[in-house]
C-alpha atoms as one frame of an Amber mdcrd trajectory, in Angstrom:
protein
 159.996   2.958 220.251 159.989   6.706 220.479 157.828   9.378 218.817 159.969
   9.480 215.652 159.561   5.787 215.197 155.800   5.982 215.566 155.547   8.813
 213.008 157.511   6.845 210.535 155.636   3.591 211.287 152.249   5.314 210.763
 153.513   6.924 207.567 154.941   3.759 206.068 151.721   2.052 207.103 149.501
   4.329 205.174 151.623   4.002 202.058 151.493   0.185 202.258 147.811   0.343
 202.976 147.219   2.333 199.853 149.271  -0.194 197.855 147.516  -3.246 199.440
 144.029  -1.679 198.727 145.043  -0.846 195.125 146.535  -4.352 194.354 143.396
  -5.939 195.939 141.196  -3.644 193.682 139.386  -2.105 196.522 140.549   1.437
 195.402 142.075   2.657 192.159 145.404   4.541 191.776 143.299   7.480 190.712
 140.936   7.500 193.648 141.305  10.358 196.292 141.765   7.667 199.042 144.771
   6.180 197.283 146.227   9.730 196.639 145.603  10.912 200.220 147.026   7.812
 201.806 150.160   8.227 199.760 150.428  11.977 200.375 149.902  11.864 204.146
 151.933   8.731 204.532 154.922  10.037 202.525 154.668  13.429 204.469 154.865
  11.509 207.810 157.622   9.323 206.661 159.582  12.326 205.416 159.113  14.145
 208.718 160.353  11.138 210.516 163.405  10.943 208.243 163.959  14.696 208.813
 163.850  14.064 212.567 166.332  11.282 212.198 168.552  13.253 209.859 168.590
  10.602 207.190 168.863  12.285 203.816 168.234   9.507 201.411 164.689   8.915
 202.757 164.026  12.612 203.149 164.601  12.819 199.303 162.531   9.690 198.669
 159.540  10.583 200.775 159.519  14.277 199.857 159.344  13.350 196.079 156.704
  10.754 197.017 154.705  13.391 198.827 155.154  15.953 196.084 153.994  13.629
 193.331 150.972  12.731 195.418 150.184  16.458 195.899 150.243  17.018 192.176
 148.058  14.043 191.619 145.597  15.412 194.283 145.572  18.824 192.569 145.018
  17.326 189.198 142.187  15.173 190.619 140.317  18.177 191.929 140.876  20.195
 188.763 139.260  17.470 186.666 136.240  17.379 188.949
């Protein structure tokens, strides 16, 4: 595995970890941990997709990261 694979693997792992923790009710989908895991994970997966030049996943992960960023901004505005 090369560096791009590791970046993508780490990003996908964070997204899946957020999902698993949410489904197991260890964190809520409104918690900063959930939002940050999704934001950082999607950003890393997007970066890996850019480096691989794979447009479908660039779009998917960029939108995922953007939505997570908006959720994080809303979270801190409400606090």
